[in-house]
N, C-alpha and C positions, 0 to 999 in steps of 0.2 A: 522589524527585528523581533525574533521570538524570545520569550522569557526564559527558555531553557538554555540559552547560549552560555551562561556562566558555568553550567554543569555538564554540558554536552561536549563530548570529544569528537572533533572532526574525523571522519573516516578516511582511511587509506584506500587506494584502489581495490585491494583485496577485500577489505572490510565492506566497501561499497557494493561489491558484487554479491556478498553474502546478505547484506541488507536488502538488496533488490529482490533476492530470492525469498527472504523472510516476508517482505511486503506483499509479494504476489500470493504466497501461501495464506497469509493472514487475510488478504482481501477475498480470497477464494472461500474462506470460512465466513467472513463478515457480510459481504454483499448478498450472496444467495440466501443466507439465513434472514438477514434484515429485509430482503425483498419478500420472502415468504411471510414474515411477521407483518409487514406493512400491507401487502395484498390480502393476506388472510384476515387481518383485523378489519380492513375496510369492507371485505365481502361479508364477514360475520356481522358487523354492525348493520350493513345494508339489509341482510336477511332478518336480523332481529327487529328492525323497524318495519319490515314487510310483514313479519308475524304479528306485530302489534296492530298494524293497519288492517290486515285481513282476518286476523283471529285464527289462522291456520297453523297448527302445531308443527307441520312438516318443515316450515321455514325456520322456526325456532330450533328444531332438531339439527337442521343443516348448519345454522349459525354456531351452535354448540360444538358440533363435530369438527367444523373447520378450525376452531380455536384449539380444541383438544389435540387434533392431529398435527397441525402445522406449528404450533408454538411449543409443543411437548410439555415443558414445565418451567418453573421460574428459574431453577438452577441453570437450565439450558440457555435461557435468555442472557444470563450473566456470562456463561462460558463462551457461547458462540456470538454474543453481541458486544457486551461491555468490555471484556478483556481484549478482544481484537481491536476495537476502536482506540483503546489506550495504546496498544502496541503500534498501530498505524501512526499515531501521533508522535511517538518516540522516534520512529524511523524517519518521519518527515523532518523532525527536529535536527537529525544528524545530516540528512541530505541538504537541508536549507540553512546549515550553520552559517552564522554571520551574514545572512542575507537580509534585505529589507522587506521580504514577503511577510504578510500577516497570516499566512497559512496555519502555522502552529497555534497561534493565539485563537484563531477561529475554531480550530479543532478542540481546544479546551472547552469552549462554549458548547460545541456539539456533544462532547462526552456527557456533560451534566444534563443536557436536554434528553439525551438518549437514555440515561439512567431513569429520569422522570418518566419517559415513555414506557420503559420496561415495567416500572412499578404500577402504573395505571393499567396497562394492557393485561398484566398478569392478575391484577385485582379483578378486572373485567372477566377474565377467564375463570377465576376461582368462584366468582359469584354466580356464574352461569348455571342454569338448571334447564332441564328439558320441559319443564312445565310452562314456562313463560319467558318472555324477553322484556322484562320490565324496564321502564324508562331510566331509573337510577343506575341500573347495571349497564344499560346501553350508554348512559352518560359517561361512565368510567372508560368505556371503549372509545368514545368520541374524543375525550380529553387525551387519552393515550395516543390516538392517531394524530391529533394536533401536535403533540410534543415530538412524535416520531417524524412527522413531515418537516417540522421546524428544524429538528436536529439534522435530518438529511439535507435540507436546503443549505444549512450552514456548512455541513461536511462537504457537499458538492461544490459550494462556493470556494472553500479553502483549496480543494484539489484542483479546481479549474484555474484558480489564480496561480498555483504552483506550476502549472503547465505553460505559463506565459510570463517569462521574466520581464518582458517589456511593461507589464502591468503591475509589477511589484511595488514600484514607487507611487503608483496611482491608485492603490487599492485601500487607502485610508478612509475614503469617503463611503459612508453607509449607503448613500444613494447609488453609487456605482455598483456595489455588491448586489443591490436589489434589482436594478434594471439591466445589468450586463447581459447581453444576448446569449453568450456561451453558457453562462451560469443557468439561466432559465431553460435553455435547450437541454443541457445535461441533466437537470433536475427532472424535467418532464420525461426524458428518455428513461431515467431510472424508475419512475413511477410506472410507466408502460411496461418495462421489463419485469417489475415486481408483480404485476398482474399475470404476466406470462408464466413466471416460475411458480407463483402460488396456485394458479389454475392447474399447471402440470403436477404440482405436489398433491393437489386434491385428488386428481385421477389416480396417482400412484398410491397414496396412503389409504384411499377409500376402497380401491379395487385390487391392488397388487400386494402391498406390504403385509407380510405375515398372513396372507390369505384374504386381506381386505376386511371390511366390516362384516361380521357374521350375521346371517339371517336378514339380509337387506331386502326389503320389499321392492318389487319391480317398479312401483311408482316413485319410490325414493331414489332408486338407482337411475331412473330416467331423468329425474330432476337434476341430479348431480351431473350426469353426462351433458345435459342440455346447457347448463350454465357454464360449467368448467371448460368444455370444449369450445364453446362460442367465445368466451373471454380469452382463452389461450390463443385461439385462431386470430382474433382481431388484434390483440396486442402483439403477436408475432409478426403479423403483416405490417404493422406500423413501425416496427423496429428498423427495417432498412431505410425508411424515410429519414429517421433521426440519424442513422449512421451517415448517410450522404450529406445531410445538413452539417453534421459535426465535421466531416471532411472538408466541406467548403469553408468553414470558419477557422479551421486549424491553422495556426501560424506556420509560415513556410519553414522556419528553423526546427519545427517539431516533426516535419514530414520526412519519411524515409521509405525505401522499397518494402521493408519488413511490415510496415503498417498496411500497405496495399495487399500484401499476401495474407496478412491476418484478417483483413476485412473480407477477402475472398472466401476464406474458410468459415468466417462468421455467417456470411450470406448463405453458404452451402448448408450449414447446420440449421439455419432458419427455414430453408426450403424443405429439408427433410422433415423437420418438425411439423410444418404445415401439411405436408402430404400424409403423415401419420394421423394427424388430427382429422383430416378429411375422411380417412378410412374409418376412424372411430365414429365420426358423425354419421356416415352413411350406413355402416354395418351394425352400429350399436354394440360392437365387440370391443371390450376394453383390454384385450390381450397386449396391445401396443402401448398401454398407459405408462408402463415402466420405461420403455424406450423414449417416449415423449419427455418424461421428466429428466432422464439422463442427458438427452441431447440438449434440452434447454439449459441444463447445468453446464454443458460443454460450451454453449453459446456464451454464457456468463464468463467462462474461462477465457475465451477469445477476446471478449470485450475488456476484461481486466488487463490482459497482456497488452492489448492495443494501447490502453491508456498509459501503462507503465513504459512502453516503448516511446510514446510521445513525450512523456515526462522526462525520460532519460535523454532524448534528443534535445529537449528544451534547456536542460540545465548543464550541458556539456561544458560551456565556458565557466559557469559558476563552480563546477566541480574541480576544475583545474586550480582555482583559488583554494578550495577546500583541501585538496590533496597537498598543496604547498604548505598550508597551515598545519596539516597533520604531520608533514615531514619536519617542520620547525619544532613542533611539540615533541616529536620523537627524539630529535637531536638534543633538545633541552633536557629531556628525561635522562638520556644517556650521559650528558655532561654532568647532571646532578649526581648520577651514580658514581661517576669517576671522581668528582669532587669530594663526595662523601667518603671515599676511600683514603683521603688524606694525601693524594698524589696530585701535584700541580703540573699539568702537561706543558704549560707555557714556560715554566722555569726549566724543565728538562730540555725543551726545544732550544732555549737560549744558551744553555750550557753544552749541549751535545750536538745539535743539528745546525745551528745558524752559521757555523764556520764554513759549511759546504753547500748550504741550501738557502734560497730566498723564495718568496712567494711569486715574484713577478720577473725575476731575471735568472740567467744561468750563472752558476759559480762552478764549483767542482762537480756538483750534481745538477740534475734538471730542476726547473722551477716547479713549485708545488701546484701552481695553477694548471699545469699540464698533466701532472701525474695523479693528483688526488681525485679529480673527477672520474678517473677510470675505475675507481672502486665503487661508484654509484651509491655512496652513503653507507657502504658495508664497513663499519668500524672494526669488526672482528677480523676481517680479511686484511685490512691495512695494518692493524696492530700485529698480526701474525708476521707480516713482512718486516716491520720495524724490529720485532723481537728476534727474528732469524732471517736477515736479508740475504737475497740471492741476486746474481747479476741478471738484469732484465733487458736494459737498453745497451747495445754495443757501442753507442756513441759516448758513453760515460763509463768511468771506472766502477768496479763493483763497490757497493757500500759496505764498509767494515762493520762487523758486529759491535754494538755499543755497550754490550754487557748489561742491558736493561732487564729489570724484572717484568713479568707479564703485566702487572698492574700499571707499571710505568709506561710500557709500550701502548697500552690501551689509553692512558691519559694523553700521551702525545698524539695518537691517532685521532682521538676525539677533538683535541685542540686544532689539529690541522683541518679536519672536516668542517668544524665550525668556522674557522678563519677563512677558508676558501669559499664556503657557502655564503658568507657575508660580504665577500668582495664583489 
């Protein structure tokens, strides 16, 4: 059970559709940026350590440029990283209302770890100089990467659990969270994808964005192409392996034709990416660097939509319960509004309606159990009929106007809706 249950309002079907759209858009911001931050930080620290070991300043420069280009600035880290992960948590809290899944609770832990990662990684970025890659500064980056990996592991654990309702009651064990195959697979898949998008971003921001880095020496450009194209190619080629493994372990109730269609488009985008990378590798021409980055982003989009489809398929039965709870709350709110007006619908029913109507049997008029459900919970529509009745069913005489005020008609309608709903 998530700790937001007391304050979260269960969504209606319309609200749930909007939440799903918000979730996809938020994930499209959060995951690509976090992938660039993770992959870029790991590559930057790697080249910082390589600069220390070899004493060659070109590696320190590369490490510095990676952080400056891919992480942008500290404010960006909070806008594109922290705010989205908080939003994702709130959306999951509504989807998983009144469930036994620990997803939301784990997401809280992930948020704090993510904030710590942002603090350390941007400290590492601000301390960086072109002169050296000193161990203390590299240490800040290593600690930041540790927190980011830990945060993402917890985040991916929570979302993986959410996609499998059968595991909700069995996810209270820390050991299960650590050793669960789907969790480890999804975590490794994201790390691989992070290297793909960060390498694509290096090509784009170093060579294309705003004309690329000015006055870049040929040796430095060759170094960038060599590492970024190779890493992007390897990680992109590994992605289909993880996609097929994910499909093999996906619960049957999460599978639908739309997932297979989505995977087909994903594999197509990966194929196009690899072909463009091969052209860059062979020709040393970076004119396709922008296309590589955009197509990798499109791949991320397909992967995010795929996971949301699987999540939606998995929680269909749970959402029926959530919708029912949302309807009950809506009725209670309407009843409270009617009650606060000082009009008692039950008293009016007993004095005006009960002579001709019953809930379960025919009298002069039809039983309410047959007529009220036809209004589908629309209190205003039912109250309009009570306020100004017209002949509807030829098997019964026309209902006479009872001379009720509008508030009285609304109170009676709400009473009937509530009464029939509880039977």
